[in-house]
C-alpha positions as a printed NumPy array, in Angstrom:
array([[ 98.94 ,  17.466,   1.911],
       [101.594,  15.175,   2.383],
       [100.938,  12.188,   4.443],
       [103.272,  11.691,   7.319],
       [104.78 ,   8.835,   9.12 ],
       [104.422,   9.207,  12.884],
       [107.424,   8.756,  14.863],
       [107.794,   5.659,  16.904],
       [110.431,   4.749,  19.59 ],
       [112.49 ,   1.309,  18.612],
       [112.332,  -1.369,  20.906],
       [115.195,  -1.518,  23.604],
       [118.12 ,  -4.268,  23.164],
       [118.374,  -6.572,  26.091],
       [121.738,  -8.326,  26.548],
       [122.21 , -11.618,  28.47 ],
       [125.323, -11.599,  30.171],
       [127.415, -15.439,  30.465],
       [127.922, -15.634,  34.154],
       [130.649, -18.049,  35.639],
       [128.702, -21.608,  36.27 ],
       [129.582, -24.911,  35.967],
       [132.276, -27.67 ,  36.797],
       [134.957, -25.619,  36.409],
       [134.148, -22.521,  37.566],
       [136.226, -21.302,  40.861],
       [134.827, -19.25 ,  43.41 ],
       [137.089, -19.918,  45.928],
       [139.07 , -17.407,  48.168],
       [142.403, -18.825,  46.902],
       [141.632, -17.565,  43.341],
       [139.924, -14.607,  43.877],
       [142.759, -12.229,  43.276],
       [143.56 , -13.597,  39.865],
       [139.968, -13.15 ,  38.608],
       [139.215,  -9.574,  39.05 ],
       [139.099,  -8.746,  35.505],
       [139.223, -12.017,  33.353],
       [136.848, -13.683,  31.598],
       [136.448, -17.292,  30.825],
       [136.732, -18.649,  27.486],
       [133.268, -19.592,  26.682],
       [132.366, -16.316,  27.815],
       [134.51 , -14.692,  25.266],
       [132.935, -17.072,  22.577],
       [129.451, -16.343,  24.214],
       [130.355, -12.554,  23.776],
       [131.609, -12.958,  20.251],
       [128.511, -14.847,  19.194],
       [126.708, -12.239,  20.545],
       [128.281,  -9.734,  18.737],
       [127.682, -11.335,  15.592],
       [124.014, -11.688,  16.415],
       [123.661,  -8.425,  17.34 ],
       [125.742,  -7.366,  13.968],
       [123.389,  -9.377,  12.13 ],
       [120.042,  -8.663,  13.779],
       [121.175,  -4.871,  13.627],
       [122.206,  -4.986,  10.091],
       [119.199,  -7.132,   9.373],
       [117.106,  -4.226,  10.718],
       [118.877,  -1.617,   8.94 ],
       [118.344,  -3.305,   5.932],
       [114.771,  -3.451,   6.619],
       [114.1  ,   0.154,   7.683],
       [116.209,   1.348,   4.298],
       [114.107,  -0.946,   2.276],
       [110.846,   0.578,   4.113],
       [112.753,   4.083,   3.989],
       [113.136,   3.828,   0.377],
       [109.463,   2.676,  -0.3  ],
       [108.189,   5.253,   2.218],
       [110.297,   8.118,   0.306],
       [108.901,   6.723,  -3.087],
       [105.245,   6.58 ,  -1.829],
       [105.603,  10.133,   0.04 ],
       [107.019,  11.464,  -3.132],
       [104.285,   9.956,  -5.223],
       [101.718,  11.472,  -2.778],
       [103.686,  14.99 ,  -2.829],
       [103.687,  15.273,  -6.389],
       [ 99.803,  14.192,  -6.561],
       [ 98.92 ,  16.433,  -3.792],
       [100.855,  19.48 ,  -5.072],
       [ 99.233,  18.866,  -8.64 ],
       [ 95.95 ,  18.702,  -6.64 ],
       [ 96.663,  21.739,  -5.039],
       [ 97.623,  23.842,  -7.83 ],
       [ 94.498,  22.51 ,  -9.997],
       [ 92.318,  23.65 ,  -6.866],
       [ 94.12 ,  27.163,  -7.1  ],
       [ 93.857,  27.28 , -10.847],
       [ 89.998,  26.576, -10.532],
       [ 89.759,  29.18 ,  -7.435],
       [ 91.749,  31.915,  -9.927],
       [ 88.834,  30.954, -12.3  ],
       [ 85.902,  31.42 ,  -9.913],
       [ 87.89 ,  34.616,  -8.906],
       [ 88.716,  35.95 , -12.186],
       [ 84.365,  35.435, -12.828],
       [ 83.618,  37.486,  -9.627],
       [ 86.071,  40.048, -10.576],
       [ 84.918,  40.414, -14.089],
       [ 81.024,  40.965, -12.849],
       [ 82.428,  43.404, -10.438],
       [ 84.134,  45.235, -12.714],
       [ 81.504,  45.188, -15.458],
       [ 78.851,  46.456, -12.592],
       [ 81.913,  49.356, -11.712],
       [ 81.812,  50.508, -15.194],
       [ 77.66 ,  49.968, -15.776],
       [ 77.533,  52.375, -12.035],
       [ 80.102,  54.803, -13.592],
       [ 78.417,  55.241, -16.976],
       [ 74.842,  55.334, -14.838],
       [ 76.302,  57.993, -12.497],
       [ 77.631,  60.151, -15.312],
       [ 74.46 ,  59.815, -17.319],
       [ 72.605,  60.839, -14.129],
       [ 74.728,  63.624, -13.494],
       [ 73.913,  65.001, -16.782],
       [ 70.022,  65.133, -16.163],
       [ 71.076,  66.676, -12.622],
       [ 72.783,  69.334, -14.773],
       [ 69.587,  69.346, -17.071],
       [ 67.345,  69.875, -13.601],
       [ 69.72 ,  72.626, -12.553],
       [ 69.388,  74.579, -15.836],
       [ 65.964,  74.466, -16.219],
       [ 65.514,  75.625, -12.612],
       [ 67.562,  78.531, -13.237],
       [ 65.433,  79.042, -16.527],
       [ 62.498,  79.219, -14.53 ],
       [ 63.45 ,  82.391, -12.964],
       [ 63.097,  84.689, -16.474],
       [ 59.58 ,  83.357, -16.262],
       [ 58.863,  84.428, -12.988],
       [ 60.355,  88.017, -13.298],
       [ 58.521,  88.404, -16.264],
       [ 55.403,  87.203, -14.74 ],
       [ 56.1  ,  89.415, -11.819],
       [ 56.997,  92.578, -14.03 ],
       [ 53.745,  91.931, -15.818],
       [ 51.547,  91.854, -12.588],
       [ 53.485,  94.905, -11.248],
       [ 53.335,  96.676, -14.957],
       [ 49.362,  96.395, -14.787],
       [ 49.082,  97.935, -11.288],
       [ 49.933, 100.934, -12.992],
       [ 46.954, 101.019, -15.328],
       [ 44.139, 103.888, -14.349],
       [ 40.716, 103.436, -13.25 ],
       [ 38.416, 102.183, -14.548],
       [ 40.598,  99.794, -16.214],
       [ 42.198,  98.353, -12.895],
       [ 40.005,  95.271, -13.104],
       [ 40.712,  91.728, -12.429],
       [ 40.742,  90.417, -16.037],
       [ 41.16 ,  87.291, -17.881],
       [ 44.738,  88.333, -18.432],
       [ 45.539,  88.943, -14.58 ],
       [ 43.91 ,  85.369, -13.926],
       [ 46.139,  83.95 , -16.388],
       [ 49.272,  85.789, -14.863],
       [ 48.685,  84.175, -11.145],
       [ 47.899,  81.096, -12.415],
       [ 51.317,  81.225, -14.407],
       [ 52.812,  82.482, -11.309],
       [ 51.366,  79.768,  -9.475],
       [ 52.49 ,  77.315, -11.582],
       [ 56.175,  78.219, -11.892],
       [ 56.224,  78.259,  -8.129],
       [ 55.077,  74.968,  -7.777],
       [ 57.344,  73.61 , -10.911],
       [ 60.314,  75.085,  -9.427],
       [ 59.542,  73.22 ,  -6.028],
       [ 58.945,  70.193,  -7.465],
       [ 62.591,  70.411,  -9.746],
       [ 64.042,  71.288,  -6.133],
       [ 62.918,  67.907,  -4.84 ],
       [ 64.147,  66.025,  -7.877],
       [ 67.502,  67.527,  -7.891],
       [ 67.852,  66.738,  -4.062],
       [ 66.241,  63.094,  -5.258],
       [ 69.045,  62.889,  -7.748],
       [ 72.013,  64.069,  -5.566],
       [ 70.906,  60.971,  -2.847],
       [ 70.944,  58.557,  -5.781],
       [ 74.091,  59.591,  -7.099],
       [ 75.714,  59.528,  -3.739],
       [ 74.186,  55.677,  -3.455],
       [ 75.56 ,  55.213,  -6.822],
       [ 78.888,  56.292,  -5.343],
       [ 78.758,  54.354,  -2.36 ],
       [ 77.939,  51.152,  -4.103],
       [ 80.473,  51.916,  -6.837],
       [ 82.961,  52.276,  -4.04 ],
       [ 81.948,  48.964,  -2.217],
       [ 82.241,  47.122,  -5.516],
       [ 85.344,  48.439,  -6.229],
       [ 86.819,  47.657,  -3.086],
       [ 85.641,  43.816,  -3.33 ],
       [ 87.171,  43.869,  -6.992],
       [ 90.439,  45.458,  -5.387],
       [ 90.328,  42.442,  -2.76 ],
       [ 89.676,  39.782,  -5.465],
       [ 92.324,  41.613,  -7.699],
       [ 94.976,  41.193,  -4.961],
       [ 93.636,  37.436,  -4.065],
       [ 93.82 ,  36.443,  -7.73 ],
       [ 97.44 ,  38.009,  -8.025],
       [ 98.185,  35.82 ,  -4.806],
       [ 96.396,  32.867,  -6.264],
       [ 98.396,  33.063,  -9.325],
       [101.647,  33.563,  -7.68 ],
       [100.834,  30.385,  -5.634],
       [ 99.859,  28.325,  -8.638],
       [103.591,  29.216, -10.414],
       [105.51 ,  28.03 ,  -7.512],
       [106.636,  24.432,  -7.494],
       [109.319,  22.312,  -5.43 ],
       [112.301,  23.775,  -7.623],
       [111.119,  27.246,  -7.138],
       [113.842,  29.333,  -5.211],
       [111.179,  32.069,  -4.192],
       [109.99 ,  29.564,  -1.284],
       [110.348,  29.054,   2.085],
       [109.592,  27.657,   5.401],
       [106.499,  29.307,   7.1  ],
       [105.719,  26.935,  10.163],
       [102.986,  28.783,  11.556],
       [101.199,  29.347,   8.221],
       [ 98.981,  26.236,   8.701],
       [ 96.407,  27.662,  11.215],
       [ 93.216,  28.986,   9.996],
       [ 92.506,  32.626,  11.   ],
       [ 89.316,  32.975,  13.198],
       [ 88.52 ,  36.175,  10.798],
       [ 88.582,  34.08 ,   7.864],
       [ 85.692,  33.293,   5.551],
       [ 83.801,  30.264,   4.048],
       [ 83.478,  29.91 ,   0.448],
       [ 79.613,  30.563,   1.312],
       [ 80.094,  33.399,   2.759],
       [ 82.568,  34.876,   0.512],
       [ 80.116,  34.161,  -2.424],
       [ 77.315,  35.866,  -0.65 ],
       [ 79.109,  38.754,   0.182],
       [ 79.849,  39.582,  -3.485],
       [ 76.643,  38.686,  -4.753],
       [ 75.17 ,  41.093,  -2.091],
       [ 77.165,  43.625,  -3.227],
       [ 76.371,  42.94 ,  -7.202],
       [ 72.536,  42.687,  -5.992],
       [ 72.346,  46.011,  -4.269],
       [ 74.778,  47.592,  -6.882],
       [ 72.196,  46.457,  -9.409],
       [ 69.128,  47.457,  -7.794],
       [ 70.489,  51.21 ,  -7.294],
       [ 71.229,  51.345, -11.038],
       [ 68.181,  50.268, -11.84 ],
       [ 66.751,  53.341,  -9.485],
       [ 69.233,  55.354, -11.109],
       [ 67.802,  54.322, -14.111],
       [ 64.352,  54.704, -13.239],
       [ 65.003,  58.183, -11.605],
       [ 66.411,  59.454, -15.136],
       [ 63.308,  58.223, -16.895],
       [ 61.203,  60.186, -14.031],
       [ 63.254,  63.237, -14.626],
       [ 63.238,  62.954, -18.67 ],
       [ 59.363,  63.043, -17.827],
       [ 58.81 ,  65.63 , -15.328],
       [ 61.249,  68.115, -17.675],
       [ 59.253,  67.005, -20.694],
       [ 55.756,  67.88 , -19.049],
       [ 56.799,  71.19 , -16.855],
       [ 58.402,  72.756, -19.941],
       [ 55.185,  72.131, -22.19 ],
       [ 52.851,  73.431, -18.757],
       [ 55.335,  76.3  , -18.515],
       [ 54.891,  76.988, -23.131],
       [ 51.164,  76.411, -22.915],
       [ 50.354,  78.684, -19.896],
       [ 52.859,  81.499, -21.68 ],
       [ 50.232,  80.885, -24.76 ],
       [ 47.291,  81.294, -23.037],
       [ 48.606,  84.31 , -21.314],
       [ 49.553,  85.759, -24.572],
       [ 45.946,  84.572, -25.951],
       [ 44.625,  86.325, -23.14 ],
       [ 46.872,  89.35 , -23.559],
       [ 45.98 ,  89.313, -27.385],
       [ 42.313,  89.431, -26.548],
       [ 42.381,  91.926, -24.239],
       [ 44.265,  94.275, -26.561],
       [ 41.199,  94.013, -29.086],
       [ 39.036,  94.641, -26.313],
       [ 40.814,  97.897, -25.536],
       [ 41.233,  98.423, -28.92 ],
       [ 37.342,  98.058, -29.713],
       [ 36.617,  99.991, -26.662],
       [ 39.15 , 103.117, -27.51 ],
       [ 37.589, 103.55 , -30.821],
       [ 33.936, 103.551, -30.096],
       [ 35.176, 106.086, -27.26 ],
       [ 37.189, 107.819, -29.945],
       [ 33.608, 107.6  , -31.936],
       [ 31.44 , 108.611, -29.124],
       [ 33.861, 111.45 , -28.531],
       [ 33.709, 112.699, -32.142],
       [ 29.997, 112.69 , -31.719],
       [ 29.996, 114.638, -28.443],
       [ 32.632, 117.2  , -30.039],
       [ 29.883, 117.674, -33.052],
       [ 27.126, 117.96 , -30.149],
       [ 28.788, 120.016, -28.257],
       [ 29.561, 122.376, -31.046],
       [ 25.746, 122.513, -31.991],
       [ 24.665, 122.772, -28.507],
       [ 27.076, 125.522, -28.037],
       [ 25.349, 127.421, -31.23 ],
       [ 21.891, 126.257, -29.954],
       [ 22.473, 128.185, -26.712],
       [ 24.129, 131.251, -28.626],
       [ 20.669, 130.969, -30.674],
       [ 18.361, 131.255, -27.713],
       [ 20.41 , 133.918, -26.29 ],
       [ 19.77 , 135.557, -29.259],
       [ 16.375, 134.451, -29.456],
       [ 15.989, 135.914, -25.934],
       [ 17.072, 138.967, -26.723],
       [ 15.256, 139.73 , -29.985],
       [ 11.907, 139.177, -27.574],
       [ 13.109, 142.11 , -25.565],
       [ 12.239, 144.923, -28.117],
       [  9.019, 143.635, -28.699],
       [  8.245, 143.104, -24.906],
       [  9.526, 146.789, -24.621],
       [  7.527, 148.153, -27.456],
       [  4.377, 146.528, -26.195],
       [  4.846, 147.509, -22.673],
       [  5.635, 150.908, -23.784],
       [  2.426, 150.888, -25.356],
       [  0.539, 149.756, -22.688],
       [  2.159, 152.223, -20.279],
       [  1.476, 155.006, -22.876],
       [ -2.213, 154.253, -23.393],
       [ -2.303, 154.305, -19.504],
       [ -2.368, 157.754, -19.49 ],
       [ -5.424, 158.037, -21.916],
       [ -7.65 , 160.445, -20.108],
       [-11.303, 160.059, -18.393],
       [-13.242, 157.675, -20.582],
       [-10.89 , 157.359, -22.72 ],
       [ -9.223, 154.893, -20.406],
       [-10.876, 151.993, -21.922],
       [-10.458, 148.447, -21.893],
       [-10.954, 148.082, -25.727],
       [ -9.757, 145.605, -28.058],
       [ -6.144, 147.333, -28.824],
       [ -5.739, 147.222, -24.55 ],
       [ -6.532, 143.569, -24.668],
       [ -4.675, 142.906, -27.429],
       [ -1.481, 144.672, -26.288],
       [ -1.782, 142.753, -22.8  ],
       [ -2.21 , 139.3  , -24.658],
       [  0.88 , 140.187, -26.871],
       [  2.842, 141.061, -23.203],
       [  1.693, 137.384, -21.745],
       [  2.915, 136.074, -24.803],
       [  5.95 , 137.752, -24.975],
       [  6.512, 136.439, -21.434],
       [  5.586, 132.928, -22.035],
       [  7.828, 132.897, -24.707],
       [ 10.89 , 134.515, -22.551],
       [ 10.015, 132.12 , -19.677],
       [  9.996, 129.032, -22.126],
       [ 13.071, 130.326, -24.148],
       [ 14.993, 130.885, -20.699],
       [ 13.885, 127.549, -19.51 ],
       [ 15.023, 125.914, -22.521],
       [ 18.141, 127.894, -22.279],
       [ 18.953, 126.581, -18.804],
       [ 18.175, 123.05 , -20.323],
       [ 20.242, 123.632, -23.416],
       [ 23.423, 125.14 , -21.347],
       [ 23.096, 122.214, -18.566],
       [ 23.073, 119.925, -21.584],
       [ 26.038, 121.607, -22.999],
       [ 27.71 , 121.171, -19.478],
       [ 26.873, 117.568, -19.309],
       [ 28.26 , 117.387, -22.7  ],
       [ 31.439, 118.621, -21.714],
       [ 31.573, 116.535, -18.508],
       [ 30.848, 113.59 , -21.054],
       [ 33.901, 114.873, -23.058],
       [ 35.976, 115.311, -20.15 ],
       [ 35.25 , 111.845, -19.469],
       [ 35.651, 110.414, -22.612],
       [ 38.892, 111.899, -22.956],
       [ 40.06 , 110.476, -19.796],
       [ 38.647, 107.013, -20.556],
       [ 40.272, 107.314, -23.726],
       [ 43.797, 108.529, -22.172],
       [ 43.366, 105.382, -19.528],
       [ 42.727, 102.984, -22.564],
       [ 45.854, 104.07 , -24.065],
       [ 47.782, 103.695, -21.177],
       [ 46.371, 100.578, -20.75 ],
       [ 47.333,  99.098, -24.652],
       [ 50.473, 100.845, -23.674],
       [ 51.297,  98.758, -20.697],
       [ 49.873,  95.645, -21.927],
       [ 51.291,  95.604, -25.653],
       [ 54.371,  97.849, -25.11 ],
       [ 55.628,  96.652, -21.652],
       [ 53.969,  93.363, -21.013],
       [ 53.852,  91.59 , -24.084],
       [ 57.278,  93.039, -25.706],
       [ 58.712,  91.569, -22.192],
       [ 57.233,  88.526, -23.022],
       [ 58.987,  87.744, -26.072],
       [ 61.962,  87.136, -23.688],
       [ 60.442,  84.058, -22.926],
       [ 62.668,  80.909, -22.767],
       [ 61.957,  78.358, -25.614],
       [ 61.272,  74.78 , -24.863],
       [ 64.926,  73.532, -25.036],
       [ 65.778,  75.953, -22.287],
       [ 62.969,  75.33 , -19.945],
       [ 63.962,  71.407, -20.462],
       [ 67.404,  72.069, -19.393],
       [ 68.973,  71.227, -22.657],
       [ 70.224,  74.921, -23.159]])
C-alpha cells in the first residue's frame, strides 16, 4: 500500500500591532477628533516592514512546502509504483497457486467421473448377473416339480434331488449377495457423485477467483476500468485465511481420493464376486447334470434288468400254465383207472358167500385204489401249488410291468423333461454379467 503523510495544522501567525508611544505621541483631548482613523508614519513603515517580512516568510514557507511536496510526490510515486508492482507480483503468485489447486481439482473431478462410470458398468454387470440367475432358479424349481411326478417306488430322495436342492439354495444365496453388492455399489456411486460435486463447486469457486485475480493482475494506473471503492479495504468477517483455504481444498481432495480408492476396491470386489458366483453356479450345474446322467444310467440298468426278469417271468408263466394244464390232464387221466378199480371192487363185493374172500386180487385192488387216491392227492396238491405259483408269477408280471412303466416315466422326466430343460442354463459369460 502507498504510504500517506498524515495531515497537520499549520501554526497560526501572530501579528504585533504598533502602538502610539514615545515623545511625539499625543493623547490629548484636543486632538482626539483628528486621530480617529489615521496612523503615524512610523506605524505605516512598521506595517510595510511587517508586510515585507510576512510576504518573505510566506514565500519562503511556500517554497519549502513546494519542495517538500515535490519530494513527497516523487517518493510516493515511486512507492506507489513499487507497491503496485509488488501487489501485481503477489496477485500473480496467487494466480499460480490457484491454478495449481484448480488443476488438481479438475484432475480429481475427471478421475471421479471415470471411476463412477466404471462402477456404473460394474453395477450393470451385477444387475445382468442377478437377472441371469432367474433362469437357473426357474430351471431348478421346474426340475424339482417335475420329479415330484415320479411314480412309486421311484419317488425317492436320490442324489439328483440333493444336488438340485443344493443348487436352489446356492442360487438364492447368490441372489442375496448380488442384491447386497448392488446396494453397496449404489451407495458408493452416490458418494462418488457427492464428492465430485464438492470438488466441482470448489473448482468453480477457484475458477471464478482465478478470473477475478487475472483481471486484477491486468489492471494498472492507466486502466480505464478502475474506479473508487472506498469501503473495499475492510475485511469481510467470513473471509478465510490461506491456511484454512488450503486445508479446505486439501480435505476435499483427500476425501475424493479416499472415495475413489474405495470405489476401485469395490470394483475389484465385484469382479471377484461375479467370477466366483458364476463359477460356483456352473460347477453346481455340472454336478447336477452329472447326477442326472448317473441316475439315468441307474434307471436304464434297472429297467433293462426288470425287462429281462419280465421276459423270463413271461416264459415261466407260459411253462407254468403248461404245467398246470399237464397236472389237470394227469388228474383227469387218473380218474378212469380209479373208476376201473372202484368198479372192480364194487363188482367183487357182490360175490356170493364164501367167494367173498379177501384174496390177493382183493388186496391188490384195494392197494391200487389207495395208490390212485394218493396220486390224485399229490397231483391235486401239486396243482394247487402250481396254480399258486402261476398266480404269483402273474402278480410278479404285473408288478414288473408297473415297475418298468415307473422306470420309463422316471427316465422320461429326468431325461426328456429335466435334462432337456437344463440345456437352457445360462453360460458363464451371462452369469458373470457380460451379456
